[in-house]
Structure formats: C-alpha cells, structure tokens
C-alpha positions as a Markdown table, in Angstrom:
| # | Residue | x | y | z |
|---|---|---|---|---|
| 1 | Met | 7.4 | 14.5 | 11.0 |
| 2 | Lys | 9.6 | 17.6 | 9.3 |
| 3 | Asn | 12.2 | 15.5 | 7.9 |
| 4 | Val | 11.0 | 12.6 | 5.5 |
| 5 | Leu | 12.1 | 9.7 | 3.7 |
| 6 | Val | 10.0 | 8.0 | 1.4 |
| 7 | Ile | 12.2 | 4.6 | 0.1 |
| 8 | Gly | 10.7 | 3.1 | -2.7 |
| 9 | Ser | 9.2 | 6.9 | -3.2 |
| 10 | Thr | 9.2 | 5.8 | -7.1 |
| 11 | Gly | 5.8 | 2.7 | -6.5 |
| 12 | Gln | 2.7 | 3.1 | -6.7 |
| 13 | Ile | 1.6 | 4.3 | -3.1 |
| 14 | Gly | 5.4 | 6.1 | -3.0 |
| 15 | Ser | 5.3 | 8.1 | -5.7 |
| 16 | Glu | 1.7 | 9.8 | -4.5 |
| 17 | Leu | 2.3 | 9.7 | -1.0 |
| 18 | Thr | 5.5 | 11.3 | -1.4 |
| 19 | Met | 4.1 | 14.3 | -3.8 |
| 20 | Lys | 1.3 | 14.8 | -0.4 |
| 21 | Leu | 3.9 | 14.9 | 2.7 |
| 22 | Arg | 6.0 | 17.9 | 0.6 |
| 23 | Lys | 2.6 | 19.6 | 0.3 |
| 24 | Thr | 2.0 | 18.4 | 4.2 |
| 25 | Tyr | 4.7 | 19.5 | 5.1 |
| 26 | Arg | 6.3 | 22.7 | 2.6 |
| 27 | His | 9.4 | 23.9 | 5.1 |
| 28 | Gly | 10.4 | 20.0 | 5.5 |
| 29 | Arg | 12.6 | 17.8 | 3.6 |
| 30 | Ile | 10.8 | 15.6 | 2.2 |
| 31 | Val | 13.5 | 12.3 | 0.2 |
| 32 | Ala | 12.2 | 10.5 | -2.8 |
| 33 | Gly | 14.7 | 7.3 | -2.1 |
| 34 | Tyr | 14.5 | 4.9 | -5.7 |
| 35 | Ile | 16.8 | 2.2 | -6.6 |
| 36 | Pro | 18.4 | 2.9 | -10.6 |
| 37 | Gly | 16.1 | 1.7 | -13.0 |
| 38 | Ser | 12.8 | 3.1 | -11.2 |
| 39 | Glu | 15.1 | 6.9 | -10.7 |
| 40 | Pro | 11.3 | 9.8 | -9.6 |
| 41 | Thr | 11.0 | 11.5 | -13.2 |
| 42 | Gly | 8.2 | 15.1 | -13.7 |
| 43 | Asp | 7.1 | 16.8 | -10.6 |
| 44 | Leu | 8.5 | 13.9 | -7.7 |
| 45 | Leu | 11.7 | 14.4 | -9.4 |
| 46 | Glu | 11.5 | 18.6 | -9.4 |
| 47 | Ser | 9.9 | 19.0 | -6.2 |
| 48 | Gly | 12.4 | 18.5 | -3.7 |
| 49 | Pro | 15.4 | 16.2 | -3.0 |
| 50 | Ala | 16.1 | 12.5 | -4.2 |
| 51 | Glu | 18.8 | 10.0 | -3.2 |
| 52 | Arg | 19.3 | 6.2 | -4.0 |
| 53 | Ala | 17.7 | 4.7 | -1.6 |
| 54 | Asn | 17.7 | 0.3 | -1.4 |
| 55 | Val | 16.8 | -1.4 | 1.2 |
| 56 | Cys | 19.0 | -4.2 | 1.5 |
| 57 | Asp | 22.4 | -1.4 | 1.5 |
| 58 | Gly | 22.0 | -0.5 | 5.7 |
| 59 | Lys | 24.9 | 1.8 | 5.0 |
| 60 | Gln | 22.8 | 4.0 | 2.2 |
| 61 | Ile | 19.7 | 4.8 | 4.4 |
| 62 | Ala | 21.9 | 5.5 | 7.4 |
| 63 | Asp | 23.9 | 8.3 | 5.1 |
| 64 | Ile | 20.4 | 9.6 | 3.8 |
| 65 | Val | 19.8 | 10.4 | 7.5 |
| 66 | Asp | 22.6 | 11.2 | 8.3 |
| 67 | Lys | 23.0 | 14.6 | 5.6 |
| 68 | Tyr | 18.3 | 15.7 | 6.0 |
| 69 | Asp | 18.4 | 15.2 | 9.6 |
| 70 | Ile | 15.6 | 12.2 | 9.1 |
| 71 | Asp | 13.3 | 11.9 | 11.6 |
| 72 | Thr | 10.4 | 9.1 | 10.0 |
| 73 | Ile | 11.1 | 6.8 | 7.8 |
| 74 | Tyr | 9.0 | 5.3 | 4.9 |
| 75 | Asn | 9.7 | 1.8 | 3.9 |
| 76 | Leu | 7.4 | 0.7 | 1.3 |
| 77 | Ala | 9.8 | -1.4 | -0.9 |
| 78 | Ala | 8.4 | -4.6 | -1.5 |
| 79 | Leu | 7.7 | -7.6 | -4.2 |
| 80 | Leu | 4.4 | -7.5 | -4.9 |
| 81 | Ser | 1.9 | -10.8 | -4.2 |
| 82 | Ala | 2.5 | -13.0 | -7.1 |
| 83 | Thr | 5.4 | -11.6 | -8.0 |
| 84 | Ala | 6.8 | -12.4 | -4.6 |
| 85 | Glu | 5.5 | -16.1 | -5.4 |
| 86 | Arg | 7.5 | -16.2 | -8.3 |
| 87 | Leu | 10.4 | -14.9 | -6.9 |
| 88 | Pro | 10.2 | -15.6 | -2.6 |
| 89 | Leu | 13.6 | -16.0 | -1.7 |
| 90 | Lys | 13.9 | -12.3 | -3.0 |
| 91 | Ala | 10.6 | -10.9 | -1.3 |
| 92 | Trp | 12.7 | -12.7 | 1.8 |
| 93 | Asp | 15.8 | -10.4 | 0.8 |
| 94 | Ile | 13.6 | -7.2 | 0.1 |
| 95 | Gln | 10.7 | -7.1 | 3.3 |
| 96 | Met | 12.7 | -9.2 | 5.7 |
| 97 | Asn | 16.4 | -8.1 | 5.2 |
| 98 | Gly | 15.1 | -4.4 | 4.0 |
| 99 | Leu | 13.5 | -4.4 | 6.5 |
| 100 | Ile | 16.3 | -5.2 | 9.0 |
| 101 | Asn | 18.4 | -3.0 | 7.9 |
| 102 | Val | 15.4 | -0.1 | 8.1 |
| 103 | Leu | 14.8 | -0.9 | 11.5 |
| 104 | Glu | 18.5 | -1.0 | 13.3 |
| 105 | Val | 19.0 | 2.8 | 11.3 |
| 106 | Ala | 16.0 | 3.7 | 13.1 |
| 107 | Arg | 16.9 | 2.5 | 16.0 |
| 108 | Glu | 20.5 | 4.4 | 16.2 |
| 109 | Lys | 19.5 | 7.2 | 14.6 |
| 110 | His | 15.6 | 7.9 | 16.7 |
| 111 | Cys | 13.8 | 7.6 | 13.8 |
| 112 | Ala | 10.2 | 6.9 | 13.6 |
| 113 | Val | 9.8 | 3.7 | 11.6 |
| 114 | Phe | 6.2 | 3.7 | 9.3 |
| 115 | Thr | 6.3 | -0.6 | 7.1 |
| 116 | Pro | 2.8 | -1.4 | 5.9 |
| 117 | Ser | 1.1 | -4.3 | 6.1 |
| 118 | Ser | -1.9 | -6.1 | 4.0 |
| 119 | Ile | -4.6 | -8.1 | 3.9 |
| 120 | Gly | -1.6 | -10.6 | 2.1 |
| 121 | Ser | -1.4 | -11.3 | 6.6 |
| 122 | Phe | -3.9 | -13.5 | 6.5 |
| 123 | Gly | -4.5 | -16.9 | 5.3 |
| 124 | Pro | -7.6 | -20.0 | 4.8 |
| 125 | Asp | -8.1 | -19.9 | 8.4 |
| 126 | Thr | -8.5 | -16.4 | 8.9 |
| 127 | Pro | -12.6 | -15.5 | 9.8 |
| 128 | Arg | -13.1 | -14.2 | 6.7 |
| 129 | Asp | -16.0 | -11.8 | 7.3 |
| 130 | Asn | -15.2 | -8.9 | 9.3 |
| 131 | Thr | -11.7 | -10.1 | 10.3 |
| 132 | Pro | -11.1 | -9.1 | 13.5 |
| 133 | Gln | -8.1 | -6.7 | 14.8 |
| 134 | Asp | -6.4 | -10.5 | 16.4 |
| 135 | Thr | -6.8 | -13.2 | 14.8 |
| 136 | Ile | -5.1 | -15.9 | 13.5 |
| 137 | Gln | -3.0 | -15.1 | 10.0 |
| 138 | Arg | -1.1 | -18.1 | 8.5 |
| 139 | Pro | -0.7 | -16.6 | 5.0 |
| 140 | Thr | 0.1 | -18.9 | 2.7 |
| 141 | Ser | 1.6 | -17.2 | 0.2 |
| 142 | Met | 6.1 | -15.9 | 0.6 |
| 143 | Tyr | 4.1 | -12.0 | 0.2 |
| 144 | Gly | 2.3 | -12.9 | 3.3 |
| 145 | Val | 5.0 | -14.5 | 5.7 |
| 146 | Thr | 6.8 | -11.5 | 4.9 |
| 147 | Lys | 3.9 | -9.5 | 6.3 |
| 148 | Val | 3.1 | -10.9 | 9.2 |
| 149 | Ala | 7.3 | -11.2 | 10.0 |
| 150 | Thr | 7.0 | -7.1 | 9.4 |
| 151 | Glu | 4.4 | -6.8 | 12.6 |
| 152 | Leu | 6.3 | -9.1 | 14.3 |
| 153 | Leu | 9.6 | -7.3 | 13.9 |
| 154 | Ser | 8.5 | -3.6 | 14.2 |
| 155 | Asp | 6.7 | -4.8 | 17.3 |
| 156 | Tyr | 10.0 | -6.1 | 18.9 |
| 157 | Tyr | 11.8 | -3.5 | 18.3 |
| 158 | Phe | 9.1 | -1.4 | 19.8 |
| 159 | His | 9.0 | -3.3 | 22.7 |
| 160 | Lys | 12.7 | -4.1 | 23.2 |
| 161 | Tyr | 14.0 | -1.0 | 21.5 |
| 162 | Gly | 11.4 | 2.4 | 21.7 |
| 163 | Val | 11.3 | 1.9 | 18.1 |
| 164 | Asp | 8.1 | 4.1 | 17.3 |
| 165 | Thr | 7.1 | 2.1 | 14.9 |
| 166 | Arg | 3.6 | 2.1 | 13.2 |
| 167 | Ser | 1.8 | 0.4 | 10.0 |
| 168 | Val | -2.1 | -1.0 | 8.8 |
| 169 | Arg | -2.6 | -3.4 | 6.8 |
| 170 | Phe | -3.6 | -2.2 | 2.9 |
| 171 | Pro | -6.2 | -3.7 | 1.3 |
| 172 | Gly | -6.1 | -3.8 | -2.6 |
| 173 | Leu | -4.9 | 0.2 | -3.4 |
| 174 | Ile | -6.4 | 1.6 | -6.5 |
| 175 | Ser | -5.4 | 4.5 | -8.4 |
| 176 | Tyr | -5.0 | 6.3 | -11.6 |
| 177 | Lys | -1.8 | 7.9 | -11.4 |
| 178 | Thr | 0.8 | 4.7 | -11.2 |
| 179 | Leu | -0.6 | 1.4 | -12.2 |
| 180 | Pro | 0.8 | -1.8 | -9.6 |
| 181 | Gly | 3.1 | -4.7 | -10.8 |
| 182 | Gly | 2.2 | -8.0 | -9.8 |
| 183 | Gly | 0.0 | -7.8 | -7.3 |
| 184 | Thr | -3.2 | -9.5 | -6.3 |
| 185 | Thr | -5.1 | -7.1 | -6.8 |
| 186 | Asp | -4.2 | -5.2 | -9.4 |
| 187 | Tyr | -7.2 | -6.1 | -11.9 |
| 188 | Ala | -9.1 | -3.8 | -10.0 |
| 189 | Val | -6.6 | -0.6 | -11.5 |
| 190 | Glu | -6.8 | -2.4 | -15.2 |
| 191 | Ile | -10.3 | -2.8 | -15.4 |
| 192 | Tyr | -10.9 | 1.1 | -15.0 |
| 193 | Tyr | -7.9 | 1.4 | -18.2 |
| 194 | Ala | -9.5 | -1.3 | -20.3 |
| 195 | Ala | -13.3 | 1.0 | -20.1 |
| 196 | Val | -12.2 | 4.4 | -21.1 |
| 197 | Lys | -9.6 | 3.0 | -23.9 |
| 198 | Gly | -12.4 | 1.4 | -25.0 |
| 199 | Glu | -11.4 | -2.3 | -24.4 |
| 200 | Glu | -12.7 | -5.9 | -23.5 |
| 201 | Phe | -11.1 | -6.9 | -19.8 |
| 202 | Val | -10.3 | -9.9 | -19.0 |
| 203 | Cys | -10.7 | -9.9 | -15.5 |
| 204 | Pro | -8.2 | -13.1 | -14.1 |
| 205 | Leu | -10.4 | -13.1 | -10.6 |
| 206 | Ala | -13.6 | -15.3 | -10.2 |
| 207 | His | -17.5 | -13.7 | -10.3 |
| 208 | Gly | -17.9 | -13.4 | -6.7 |
| 209 | Thr | -14.8 | -12.9 | -4.8 |
| 210 | Tyr | -15.1 | -10.2 | -2.6 |
| 211 | Ile | -11.9 | -8.3 | -1.7 |
| 212 | Asp | -11.5 | -5.5 | 0.6 |
| 213 | Met | -9.8 | -2.5 | -1.6 |
| 214 | Met | -9.2 | 0.7 | -1.3 |
| 215 | Tyr | -8.7 | 4.2 | -3.0 |
| 216 | Met | -5.8 | 6.0 | -2.6 |
| 217 | Pro | -6.0 | 8.3 | -1.4 |
| 218 | Asp | -7.9 | 7.0 | 1.2 |
| 219 | Ala | -4.6 | 5.1 | 2.1 |
| 220 | Ile | -1.9 | 7.8 | 1.5 |
| 221 | Lys | -4.2 | 10.1 | 4.5 |
| 222 | Ala | -4.1 | 6.7 | 6.8 |
| 223 | Ala | -0.6 | 6.5 | 6.5 |
| 224 | Ile | 0.1 | 10.1 | 7.2 |
| 225 | Asn | -2.4 | 10.1 | 9.9 |
| 226 | Leu | -1.3 | 7.6 | 11.8 |
| 227 | Met | 2.2 | 8.5 | 12.0 |
| 228 | Glu | 1.4 | 11.9 | 13.6 |
| 229 | Ala | -1.8 | 10.6 | 16.0 |
| 230 | Asp | -0.5 | 10.9 | 19.5 |
| 231 | Pro | 1.2 | 7.9 | 20.6 |
| 232 | Arg | -0.8 | 7.7 | 23.7 |
| 233 | Tyr | -3.8 | 6.2 | 22.5 |
| 234 | Leu | -2.2 | 3.6 | 19.9 |
| 235 | Val | -2.4 | -0.3 | 21.8 |
| 236 | His | -1.7 | -1.7 | 18.1 |
| 237 | Arg | 0.9 | -0.4 | 16.7 |
| 238 | Asn | 2.0 | -2.9 | 14.2 |
| 239 | Ser | -0.5 | -3.4 | 12.5 |
| 240 | Phe | -4.1 | -2.1 | 11.8 |
| 241 | Asn | -6.8 | -3.4 | 9.9 |
| 242 | Ile | -8.6 | -0.3 | 8.0 |
| 243 | Ala | -11.1 | -0.4 | 5.8 |
| 244 | Ser | -13.2 | 1.0 | 3.0 |
| 245 | Met | -15.7 | -0.1 | 0.8 |
| 246 | Ser | -15.4 | -4.2 | 0.0 |
| 247 | Phe | -16.5 | -5.8 | -3.7 |
| 248 | Asp | -15.8 | -8.8 | -6.1 |
| 249 | Pro | -14.9 | -8.1 | -10.3 |
| 250 | Glu | -19.0 | -7.5 | -11.2 |
| 251 | Glu | -19.7 | -5.2 | -8.8 |
| 252 | Val | -17.3 | -2.5 | -10.2 |
| 253 | Tyr | -17.9 | -3.9 | -13.3 |
| 254 | Asp | -21.6 | -3.2 | -12.4 |
| 255 | Ala | -20.0 | 0.8 | -11.2 |
| 256 | Ile | -18.3 | 1.6 | -14.9 |
| 257 | Arg | -21.2 | 0.6 | -16.4 |
| 258 | Lys | -23.9 | 3.4 | -15.2 |
| 259 | His | -20.9 | 5.8 | -16.6 |
| 260 | Ile | -19.7 | 3.5 | -19.7 |
| 261 | Pro | -22.8 | 1.5 | -20.7 |
| 262 | Thr | -21.0 | -0.4 | -23.2 |
| 263 | Phe | -18.2 | -1.7 | -21.5 |
| 264 | Thr | -17.7 | -5.1 | -21.8 |
| 265 | Met | -15.9 | -7.3 | -19.7 |
| 266 | Arg | -15.0 | -11.9 | -19.3 |
| 267 | Tyr | -12.9 | -13.9 | -17.2 |
| 268 | Glu | -9.9 | -15.6 | -17.5 |
| 269 | Val | -9.4 | -16.9 | -13.7 |
| 270 | Asp | -5.4 | -17.1 | -12.8 |
| 271 | Pro | -5.3 | -19.7 | -11.0 |
| 272 | Val | -2.1 | -18.2 | -9.1 |
| 273 | Arg | -3.5 | -15.2 | -8.4 |
| 274 | Gln | -7.0 | -16.8 | -7.7 |
| 275 | Ala | -5.8 | -18.8 | -4.7 |
| 276 | Ile | -4.2 | -15.9 | -2.9 |
| 277 | Ala | -7.2 | -13.9 | -3.5 |
| 278 | Asp | -9.7 | -17.3 | -2.0 |
| 279 | Ser | -6.8 | -17.1 | 1.1 |
| 280 | Trp | -8.1 | -13.2 | 2.0 |
| 281 | Pro | -10.6 | -11.8 | 4.3 |
| 282 | Asn | -13.9 | -10.4 | 2.2 |
| 283 | Lys | -14.4 | -7.4 | 4.3 |
| 284 | Met | -12.2 | -6.3 | 7.3 |
| 285 | Asp | -13.5 | -5.5 | 10.9 |
| 286 | Asp | -10.8 | -1.9 | 11.8 |
| 287 | Val | -12.8 | -0.5 | 15.2 |
| 288 | Cys | -9.5 | -0.3 | 16.8 |
| 289 | Ala | -8.1 | 2.0 | 13.5 |
| 290 | Arg | -11.1 | 4.5 | 14.5 |
| 291 | Lys | -11.2 | 4.5 | 18.0 |
| 292 | Glu | -6.4 | 4.6 | 18.9 |
| 293 | Trp | -6.0 | 7.4 | 16.2 |
| 294 | Gly | -9.0 | 8.0 | 14.2 |
| 295 | Trp | -9.6 | 6.7 | 10.7 |
| 296 | Ser | -12.8 | 6.9 | 9.0 |
| 297 | Pro | -12.0 | 6.9 | 4.4 |
| 298 | Ser | -14.0 | 9.8 | 2.4 |
| 299 | Tyr | -15.0 | 7.0 | -0.9 |
| 300 | Asn | -16.9 | 4.4 | -1.3 |
| 301 | Leu | -17.3 | 3.0 | -4.8 |
| 302 | Glu | -19.8 | 4.5 | -6.4 |
| 303 | Thr | -17.2 | 8.1 | -5.5 |
| 304 | Met | -14.1 | 6.5 | -6.1 |
| 305 | Thr | -15.1 | 5.1 | -9.5 |
| 306 | Lys | -16.5 | 8.2 | -10.8 |
| 307 | Asp | -13.4 | 10.4 | -9.8 |
| 308 | Met | -11.1 | 7.7 | -11.5 |
| 309 | Leu | -13.0 | 7.9 | -14.4 |
| 310 | Lys | -12.8 | 11.1 | -14.0 |
| 311 | His | -8.5 | 10.9 | -14.0 |
| 312 | Leu | -8.1 | 8.2 | -16.8 |
| 313 | Arg | -10.0 | 10.1 | -19.4 |
| 314 | Glu | -8.1 | 13.2 | -18.5 |
| 315 | Lys | -4.6 | 11.2 | -18.5 |
| 316 | Leu | -5.6 | 8.7 | -21.9 |
| 317 | Leu | -7.9 | 10.8 | -23.6 |
| 318 | Gly | -6.7 | 14.1 | -22.6 |
| 319 | Glu | -10.5 | 15.1 | -22.3 |
| 320 | Lys | -11.2 | 18.2 | -19.4 |
| 321 | Gln | -14.2 | 17.6 | -17.6 |
C-alpha cells in the first residue's frame, strides 16, 4: 500500500484516516477524495493531493486511480444509520451502486479495497452478547441491509475476480476531531461536547442501552493494520468483528462526571434511534480479528474519556493541558 484513494475523506473516519495514512506512507500519494460541498480544508487540504471523487461516478474514480497510480481504495462513502432510514433510496444508491463502481474499478485496475461494515449489519435475531463472527444477521434498517450486502458483494468480488477486498464491522465511533452526522451512536460524541461546554446533555437513547463503541485512533489503526495484514492468514476478509468497549449512556455519563462533577444529563428517547440500537449487539466477539491479523485495541472507556476531555477543552475552550 503506497498510493491510496480515500473516498469520503472529509467525513468522521476519512478525515482522520487520510492524515494518518499521509504520516504512515510519507513517500506515497494519499489522495483525499471529496464531493462538492464537503471540500477538504486546513491540514487535510494542504498536506496532500485532493480530487473530486463521487462514488456514484465510476469514471471519475477510475480517472483518479489512473492519475495517481492508486493501489488501494478506502471506500468510506455512506449515509449513516438514522439518515439512511430517512433517505433509504439515496442510501442504497451511495452504499450499493457506489460500491459496485469501486469494485469494478478495482477489478479492472488491480486495486485493493476497504469498505467498512458495521454493528448495524446485525439484527434483532442476532445473539446480543459476545456476538459471534459468523452468525445470523438479518438487519431491519436500510443501513444494515446495505452493510450486509456490502460484505457479501465484497466477498463475491474476491472469490470471483480475485479483488483484494477487506473490511471490519465498526462499532460506534467516538472522536473529538470531526463531528458525526446522522448516526445512532452520535450521542456518545455529543455527550462529551456538552460536558466541556457546561451544558446539560439530552440523551436520545434509553438507560441500559448497551452498544459496542470504539475510540477513533483504534478504528484508524484497525483500518490500516487489516490492509497491511498477510493475506495468507485471512480467513474471513469481509467482515471482521472488532471490539473495544461496550457501555450504556449512564456509564459514559458517570465516566465524565469523574472529571466534571457538575455535569448533568436527562433522557428524551428518540424512537427511531432507539429501535435501531435495540436491534444491535451489546458486545461483539472479535477473536477472529485477534487471531487472523493481530487486532488489539489501545483504549477503554476510562482512558478514552480522559483523552476526549483533554482535547475538547483545547479545541472548544482554548485550554492547554
């Protein structure tokens, strides 16, 4: 992996992944793909090349691959879970028709492809505790349907055409750098912002709603390490369970209150997000990722909370720790 196209480089994952790839592969070309209205700015724009990369335009993607001699594509274009429920046809177009475009370009031009799946690929019939790598999925959201189809289609292109496809099932992701938009687990980012701003937090998920979560540095590490892994040891490819921590709103609230005792929270449950969350696992079993490519997270709830609050105080309040 040396010349990489990141489609969706200005999103929550893409903005941090692109910068990490540029630091990791200093002699490569890491292209920040974007769509109009979501142009890269600041370090993301200034530290490397950027190109318009609409996942629904296969020719545009192919032209970028040719221009930069791309060998690896990170396809991060997607509508998140709650947004996908409001706009299901648009979600299908971006997630599925876009994926076909990327896989076809990869087949023709011999690129490796990472397209993330999610805990959203599971459904209400899935075992919720220690969710196995291989188990029934049957999601009930459009987001989940597209993620299951992504896993299957990626496997198909590997077995049928030899395209080097790989992916992980991301938990809810937490970051201080880029705010998420339209996801069921967004509350786990927004609660930290509210705490640092001194605001009461209104939680859209109910007490006792456990969901797998992960700090963004671990998610970025997983995305890079999997693509670097020796393919001889990869049994599953699409898609690996990866886990770090599982908590409910009350537990993250308590973790924050250890640092900000005056912080307050109340509940106003969003029925759409709650229904989605109730269909997801409490905690995934990631033994296959650990065995096949050495996955191991670096953060837990306590260490993540300390780091999130430190960086958000710097970002929002100008405090230097």
